[in-house]
KOLNU-859064 format. One record per atom (N, C-alpha, C, O, CB): x negated, y, z negated. Coordinates in steps of 0.02 Angstrom, whole numbers, padded with zeros to 5 digits, always signed. Each point is the difference from the previous one (the first is absolute). Glycine has a CB too. Layout:
BEGIN
XYZ
...
END
This chain:
BEGIN
-00374-00714-01413
+00071+00001+00007
+00027+00057-00032
+00047+00030+00027
-00043-00146-00021
-00032+00137-00067
+00025+00057-00040
-00004+00064+00047
+00048+00039+00003
-00090-00093-00119
-00011+00065+00152
-00005+00061+00039
+00049-00002+00060
+00026+00052+00021
-00148-00041-00056
+00134-00069+00060
+00051-00009+00053
+00068+00021-00025
+00036+00036+00035
-00102-00129+00014
+00083+00072-00107
+00070+00014-00031
+00003+00075-00013
+00050+00031+00016
-00039-00148-00075
-00064+00146+00032
+00002+00074-00015
+00005+00039+00062
+00039+00048+00004
-00107-00064-00105
+00027-00004+00155
+00009+00036+00066
+00071-00004+00027
+00028+00050+00021
-00146-00076+00005
+00148-00033-00027
+00071-00003+00030
+00049+00033-00040
+00047+00027+00028
-00072-00129+00023
+00019+00103-00120
+00045+00038-00044
-00007+00073+00012
+00048+00037-00003
-00054-00126-00082
-00053+00110+00098
-00017+00072+00019
+00036+00018+00064
+00036+00050+00005
-00151-00057-00059
+00103-00035+00103
+00034+00017+00068
+00074-00006-00010
+00035+00039+00032
-00133-00082+00039
+00128-00001-00111
+00072-00009-00011
+00026+00070-00031
+00049+00027+00025
-00060-00163-00045
-00018+00161-00025
+00022+00058-00038
-00013+00060+00051
+00044+00042+00008
-00073-00094-00132
-00028+00055+00155
-00011+00055+00050
+00048+00009+00052
+00016+00057+00017
-00124-00075-00038
+00133-00036+00049
+00045+00005+00056
+00071-00015-00020
+00040-00015+00044
-00133-00016+00033
+00113+00033-00143
+00069-00021-00021
+00052+00046+00031
+00056-00020+00013
-00100-00025-00122
+00026+00106+00120
+00050+00046+00032
-00014+00017+00074
+00028+00049+00025
-00012+00000-00138
-00055-00086+00147
-00022+00009+00065
+00059+00004+00054
-00001+00040+00047
-00105-00100-00087
+00154+00017+00030
+00053-00006+00052
+00039+00071+00008
+00029+00014+00052
-00016-00147-00080
-00014+00171-00023
+00034+00064+00006
-00027+00048+00054
+00035+00038+00033
-00011-00051-00153
-00095+00006+00127
-00037+00039+00052
+00005-00025+00071
-00017+00036+00047
-00058-00008-00136
+00098-00089+00095
-00003-00031+00066
+00062+00011+00038
+00052+00016-00028
-00126-00099-00015
+00068+00076+00110
+00063+00010+00045
+00003-00065+00043
-00050-00033+00015
+00041+00169-00008
+00073-00150+00009
+00019-00057+00043
-00030+00012+00070
+00008+00055+00027
+00102-00074-00092
-00141-00025+00093
-00029+00005+00070
-00062+00046+00008
-00021+00013+00056
+00136-00034-00018
-00144+00045-00094
-00056+00045+00005
-00053-00027-00041
+00015-00033-00050
+00056+00130+00070
-00133-00087-00005
-00059-00008-00039
-00022+00068-00028
-00017+00046+00037
-00017-00146+00031
+00037+00102-00134
-00013+00063-00036
-00067-00011-00035
-00013-00052-00028
+00139+00083+00011
-00170+00025+00022
-00065+00000-00029
+00004+00042-00070
+00027+00055-00001
-00085-00065+00124
+00033-00016-00174
-00001+00036-00065
-00072-00001-00033
-00031-00053-00005
+00155+00022-00010
-00146+00086-00005
-00067+00003-00031
+00009+00029-00069
+00039+00046-00012
-00098-00032+00123
+00021-00043-00156
-00005+00020-00070
-00075+00005-00022
-00044-00013+00041
+00157-00045-00064
-00126+00077-00035
-00074+00008-00023
-00036-00064+00008
-00055-00001+00026
+00085+00087-00109
+00001-00142+00061
-00030-00063-00007
+00014-00054+00056
-00034-00051+00007
+00041+00081-00125
+00042-00016+00152
+00022-00050+00052
+00037+00034+00058
+00021+00057-00005
-00010-00145-00085
-00005+00052+00144
+00040+00016+00055
+00040-00060+00029
-00024-00057-00004
-00060+00147+00027
+00139-00078+00004
+00035-00059+00037
+00040+00029+00054
+00018+00059+00003
-00011-00132-00104
+00008+00022+00148
+00055+00010+00053
+00053-00051-00017
-00017-00053-00025
-00064+00094+00119
+00143-00028-00081
+00050-00048-00013
+00062+00015+00041
+00009+00054+00028
-00056-00070-00143
+00089-00034+00116
+00062+00005+00030
+00057-00046-00035
-00015-00045-00039
-00052+00072+00147
+00131-00012-00093
+00049-00041-00031
+00032-00036+00063
-00009+00025+00056
+00031+00055-00165
+00014-00139+00101
+00027-00036+00053
+00051+00039+00043
+00036+00043-00026
-00056-00142-00043
+00023+00085+00132
+00049+00029+00042
+00061-00046+00002
+00054+00018+00024
-00143+00041+00046
+00078-00120-00097
+00055-00048+00002
-00013-00052-00052
-00057-00020-00006
+00078+00041+00127
+00031-00047-00161
-00006-00050-00048
+00057-00042+00003
+00054+00025+00013
-00120+00042-00082
+00061-00135+00057
+00055-00039+00006
+00024-00029-00065
+00026-00056+00001
-00062+00036+00111
+00029+00050-00164
+00016-00019-00064
+00076-00004-00005
+00033+00049+00017
-00139+00003-00063
+00139-00111+00023
+00069+00001-00005
+00032+00052-00041
-00030+00019-00050
+00017-00131+00069
+00068+00135-00004
+00032+00061-00030
+00010-00013-00076
-00004+00047-00039
+00065-00017+00152
-00046-00095-00136
+00013-00006-00067
-00065-00005-00045
+00003-00002-00062
+00105-00052+00099
-00165+00053+00000
-00064-00002-00039
-00024+00074-00009
+00014+00045+00039
-00046-00165+00009
-00007+00126-00103
-00029+00070-00011
-00076-00012-00005
-00026-00053-00015
+00132+00102-00050
-00139+00008+00081
-00073+00000-00008
-00028+00075-00010
+00034+00048+00015
-00040-00158+00059
-00052+00114-00097
-00031+00063-00012
-00035+00028+00067
+00012-00024+00055
-00029-00013-00181
-00023+00087+00116
-00031+00032+00059
-00043-00050+00038
-00033-00042-00030
+00032+00153-00029
+00001-00107+00124
-00035-00042+00049
-00045+00044+00048
+00025+00045+00034
+00074-00131-00040
-00165+00070+00006
-00043+00035+00039
-00067-00032+00012
-00022-00043-00038
+00082+00137-00002
-00096-00072+00095
-00065-00026+00011
-00054+00061-00002
+00011+00055+00025
+00042-00156+00046
-00108+00084-00104
-00050+00051-00006
-00068-00025+00022
-00017-00058-00008
+00082+00107-00086
-00103-00004+00123
-00077-00008+00008
-00029+00052-00041
+00016+00058+00010
-00013-00102+00107
-00046+00030-00166
-00027+00046-00045
-00072-00008-00008
-00029-00053+00014
+00134+00056-00070
-00138+00055+00031
-00071-00001-00011
-00011+00046-00064
+00034+00050-00013
-00065-00069+00144
-00017-00005-00167
-00026+00045-00056
-00048+00046+00033
-00037-00019+00045
+00049-00069-00139
-00010+00150+00071
-00044+00051+00028
-00070-00020-00005
-00021-00023-00053
+00099+00108+00024
-00116-00078+00079
-00074-00021+00000
-00013-00077+00015
-00058-00021+00002
+00039+00115-00089
+00070-00134+00096
-00005-00065+00015
+00020-00016+00074
+00052+00024+00024
-00032-00044-00146
-00059-00017+00155
+00017-00011+00076
+00056-00053+00007
+00032-00003+00053
-00154+00032-00018
+00135-00072-00086
+00045-00051+00008
+00076+00026-00004
+00024+00033-00046
-00115-00113-00002
+00123+00057+00103
+00074+00012-00001
+00041-00065-00017
-00012-00054+00028
-00005+00146+00059
+00062-00086-00130
+00039-00057-00031
+00077+00010+00021
+00031+00053-00004
-00116-00064-00102
+00108-00049+00129
+00071+00003+00021
+00041-00027-00063
-00020-00049-00030
-00006+00031+00164
+00085+00052-00153
+00042-00026-00054
+00068-00001+00028
+00020+00050+00031
-00093-00005-00126
+00112-00096+00086
+00067-00003+00016
+00043-00003-00062
-00014-00042-00043
-00016-00012+00148
+00082+00096-00112
+00037+00003-00060
+00071-00026+00020
+00030+00027+00046
-00100+00072-00098
+00095-00152+00016
+00058-00030+00022
+00064+00030-00032
+00053-00002+00031
-00121-00099-00013
+00062+00129-00079
+00065+00020-00027
+00027-00055-00043
+00053+00011-00030
-00030+00061+00128
-00054-00129-00105
+00020-00056-00041
-00061-00038-00011
-00051+00014+00030
+00166-00019+00012
-00111-00048-00090
-00057-00039-00011
-00006-00054+00053
+00049-00035+00013
-00040+00059-00134
-00063-00031+00151
-00011-00056+00049
+00000-00071-00038
-00015-00004-00059
-00058+00086+00137
+00090-00131-00042
-00009-00068-00032
-00078-00013-00001
-00034+00010+00050
+00153-00058-00007
-00142+00028-00099
-00073-00014-00001
-00022-00060+00033
+00039-00047+00005
-00041+00104-00104
-00058-00060+00123
-00030-00049+00038
+00033-00013+00068
-00010-00053+00029
-00023+00006-00135
+00068+00093+00131
+00032-00005+00061
-00026+00061+00051
+00004+00059-00019
+00101-00120-00046
-00127+00046+00122
-00027+00051+00045
+00053+00049+00022
+00058-00017+00011
-00142-00064+00028
+00061+00143-00035
+00044+00049+00026
-00031+00012+00072
-00059+00012+00008
+00093+00043-00128
+00011-00060+00170
-00022+00005+00072
+00009+00068+00029
+00056+00027+00001
-00027-00144+00013
-00084+00144+00011
+00001+00062+00032
-00010-00019+00078
-00049-00033+00020
+00001+00103-00130
+00097-00047+00148
-00007-00012+00073
-00008+00065+00035
+00040+00046-00008
+00029-00150+00001
-00123+00110+00048
-00011+00060+00036
+00004-00024+00073
-00042-00038+00025
-00033+00099-00117
+00125-00037+00124
+00015-00023+00073
+00012-00080-00006
+00051-00020-00027
-00131+00118+00089
+00039-00135-00040
+00006-00072+00005
-00049-00039-00045
-00003-00061+00000
+00041+00080+00115
-00076+00022-00155
-00052-00043-00040
+00026+00008-00073
+00027+00051-00020
-00136-00032+00101
+00098-00073-00117
+00016-00002-00071
-00061+00001-00043
-00052-00029+00018
+00153-00032+00009
-00096+00095-00087
-00050+00010-00044
+00026-00023-00075
+00056+00019-00017
-00104+00080+00097
+00016-00132-00117
+00020-00021-00063
-00024+00050-00054
-00059+00019-00003
+00057-00138+00044
+00048+00139-00080
-00013+00045-00057
+00012-00042-00064
+00028-00055+00007
+00010+00163+00060
-00056-00086-00129
+00008-00036-00058
+00019+00048-00056
-00007+00061+00008
-00074-00147+00033
+00103+00063-00092
+00027+00036-00063
-00039-00032-00056
-00030-00053+00004
+00153+00077+00042
-00119+00016-00103
-00032-00027-00068
+00051+00006-00052
+00045+00042+00005
-00164-00007+00023
+00115-00075-00078
+00048-00004-00052
+00008+00063-00036
+00054+00016-00026
-00081-00130+00017
-00030+00153+00006
-00002+00065-00043
+00038+00053+00038
+00032+00042-00030
-00148-00069-00023
+00113+00025+00122
+00032+00053+00044
+00044-00033+00055
-00013+00009+00059
-00087+00069-00080
+00152-00116-00001
+00031-00043+00044
+00047+00033+00050
+00030-00034+00042
-00044-00048-00128
+00021+00151+00079
+00043+00031+00051
-00037+00034+00054
+00029+00039+00038
+00052-00026-00122
-00151-00029+00087
-00040+00025+00053
-00039-00051+00032
-00016-00050-00032
+00013+00153-00023
-00015-00096+00117
-00042-00050+00032
-00063+00031+00038
+00001+00056+00023
+00105-00126-00011
-00158+00030-00009
-00064+00022+00029
-00024-00055+00045
+00026-00055+00002
-00055+00127-00101
-00025-00054+00137
-00035-00044+00042
-00075-00006-00014
-00026+00049-00027
+00113-00023+00110
-00123-00078-00068
-00071-00001-00008
-00034+00026+00061
-00061+00006-00001
+00071-00100-00077
+00023+00109+00132
-00024+00025+00063
+00026+00058+00025
+00028+00000+00055
-00048-00102-00034
+00015+00165-00063
+00027+00059+00014
-00017+00023+00070
+00043+00014+00042
-00046+00008-00162
-00065-00019+00130
-00026+00028+00070
+00033-00028+00060
+00019+00033+00048
-00127-00019-00099
+00113-00085+00043
+00036-00037+00060
+00069+00022+00013
+00021+00010+00057
-00086-00107-00082
+00102+00105-00034
+00075+00020+00003
+00003+00067+00028
+00037+00013+00047
-00003-00082-00146
-00076+00118+00067
+00002+00071+00021
-00011+00008+00078
+00032+00039+00035
-00076-00007-00153
-00008-00074+00142
-00012+00001+00075
+00058-00015+00033
+00021+00037+00045
-00131-00068-00054
+00144-00027-00012
+00062-00020+00035
+00056+00055-00004
+00038+00010+00047
-00067-00132-00074
+00032+00157-00029
+00049+00052-00009
-00007+00058+00048
+00047+00030+00026
-00045-00062-00142
-00066+00043+00125
-00022+00056+00049
+00021-00020+00072
+00017+00043+00041
-00120-00009-00116
+00102-00095+00089
+00014-00025+00070
+00074-00009+00007
+00026+00008+00055
-00138-00068-00046
+00148+00043-00065
+00071-00024+00005
+00053+00052+00010
-00013+00060-00003
-00024-00148-00067
+00095+00066+00081
+00058+00041-00001
+00055-00001-00052
+00039+00046-00012
-00066-00054+00118
+00024-00056-00137
+00049-00015-00054
-00033-00047-00046
-00041-00041+00021
+00142+00059+00052
-00084-00013-00137
-00024-00043-00053
+00066-00025-00040
+00044+00038-00019
-00164+00028+00011
+00119-00132-00003
+00059-00024-00041
-00030-00036-00061
-00056-00026+00003
+00136+00011+00101
-00045+00013-00158
-00021-00029-00061
+00053-00046-00022
+00056+00022-00014
-00124+00075-00017
+00052-00165+00026
+00046-00046-00030
-00023-00027-00068
-00055-00029-00004
+00090-00002+00119
+00002+00041-00164
-00014-00022-00065
+00055-00038-00036
+00057+00003+00022
-00130+00090-00024
+00058-00125-00050
+00051-00039-00039
-00003+00027-00066
-00055+00005-00027
+00046-00108+00092
+00068+00123-00100
+00002+00017-00067
-00011-00050-00046
+00000-00059+00019
+00067+00136+00014
-00079-00062-00098
-00004-00045-00052
+00062-00046-00012
-00002-00054-00028
-00074+00137-00019
+00137-00052+00076
+00064-00031-00007
+00017-00036+00064
+00056-00025+00006
-00021+00111-00088
-00080-00090+00130
+00015-00035+00064
+00031+00035+00056
+00022-00031+00048
-00012-00057-00118
-00007+00153+00064
+00033+00043+00050
-00055+00015+00056
-00053+00027-00017
+00137+00027-00075
-00073-00069+00156
-00047+00019+00051
+00015+00065+00031
+00057+00013+00020
-00075-00129+00001
-00031+00159-00017
+00012+00067+00030
-00046+00011+00059
-00055-00027+00001
+00091+00072-00112
-00015-00006+00158
-00041+00018+00059
+00007+00078+00009
+00054+00027+00012
-00037-00146+00046
-00073+00150-00066
+00001+00074+00011
-00046+00011+00063
-00051-00033+00011
+00068+00065-00143
+00005+00016+00171
-00028+00021+00059
-00025+00073+00004
+00039+00047-00010
+00033-00132+00055
-00135+00093-00030
-00033+00066+00003
-00022+00019+00072
-00020-00045+00037
-00019+00026-00156
+00041+00077+00137
-00034+00020+00064
-00071+00018-00012
-00017+00030-00051
+00123+00011+00097
-00148-00057+00000
-00070+00020-00001
-00012+00063+00037
-00057+00022+00003
+00025-00138-00013
+00079+00146+00038
-00006+00067+00039
-00030+00047-00052
+00030+00007-00054
+00073-00026+00136
-00158+00052-00070
-00025+00052-00040
-00047-00027-00049
-00029+00040-00036
+00130+00024+00052
-00112-00131-00022
-00046-00037-00048
-00071+00023+00013
-00035+00025-00044
+00110-00129+00039
-00096+00095+00069
-00065+00018+00015
-00024+00070-00013
-00055+00012-00026
+00069-00096+00104
+00027+00130-00060
-00013+00072-00019
-00002+00011-00076
-00043+00038-00023
+00100-00003+00128
-00016-00065-00140
+00003+00010-00075
-00065-00038-00031
-00032+00026-00047
+00171-00020+00047
-00157-00066+00027
-00056-00033-00022
-00062+00038+00013
-00042+00001-00044
+00101-00102+00060
-00068+00133+00044
-00054+00039+00019
-00009+00062-00055
-00055+00020-00018
+00077-00057+00148
+00038+00064-00151
-00004+00052-00043
-00026-00020-00071
-00037+00036-00033
+00127+00016+00102
-00066-00116-00090
-00023-00024-00060
-00072-00018+00002
-00031+00005-00053
+00141-00041+00033
-00138+00017+00073
-00070-00018+00006
-00038+00066-00005
-00051+00003-00035
+00075-00108+00109
-00001+00157-00038
-00034+00063+00006
+00000+00043-00067
-00050+00029-00023
+00083-00033+00147
+00027+00003-00152
+00011+00050-00057
-00008-00027-00061
+00007+00037-00049
+00065+00020+00110
-00089-00129-00070
-00007-00028-00067
-00068-00026-00009
-00018-00026-00053
+00136-00003+00048
END
């Protein structure tokens, strides 16, 4: 469990300024010495105007030399614990989870299956609930995802 927490705290620090490099409606590839990622910010969000939140984005990242690609969703708020975050790709839903230590991010246990669907899909939406009970829906385009993912696979 300790290694798990160290890993996710590392990832949290590593990607804390990620949203500044991303663009709405585009999948951007970024390479560093130790990691690479592709990411995008939502093309649409339905957060009520009176509510505030931090940066919102989705990433697929890899550590250099590791074949595994990991999906991370950043909400811009703390998710309600023990409540699934639903990722919908076209008409199929996938459940993501959060942890107490990094409650503003969500992951899945089946990254490969979700990435496969992202490559085939047109649109991805994320429905989550904040720790205060606010429901948010963020919509991302998947146009350009396959090309960006291929670059991630090839160059990392």
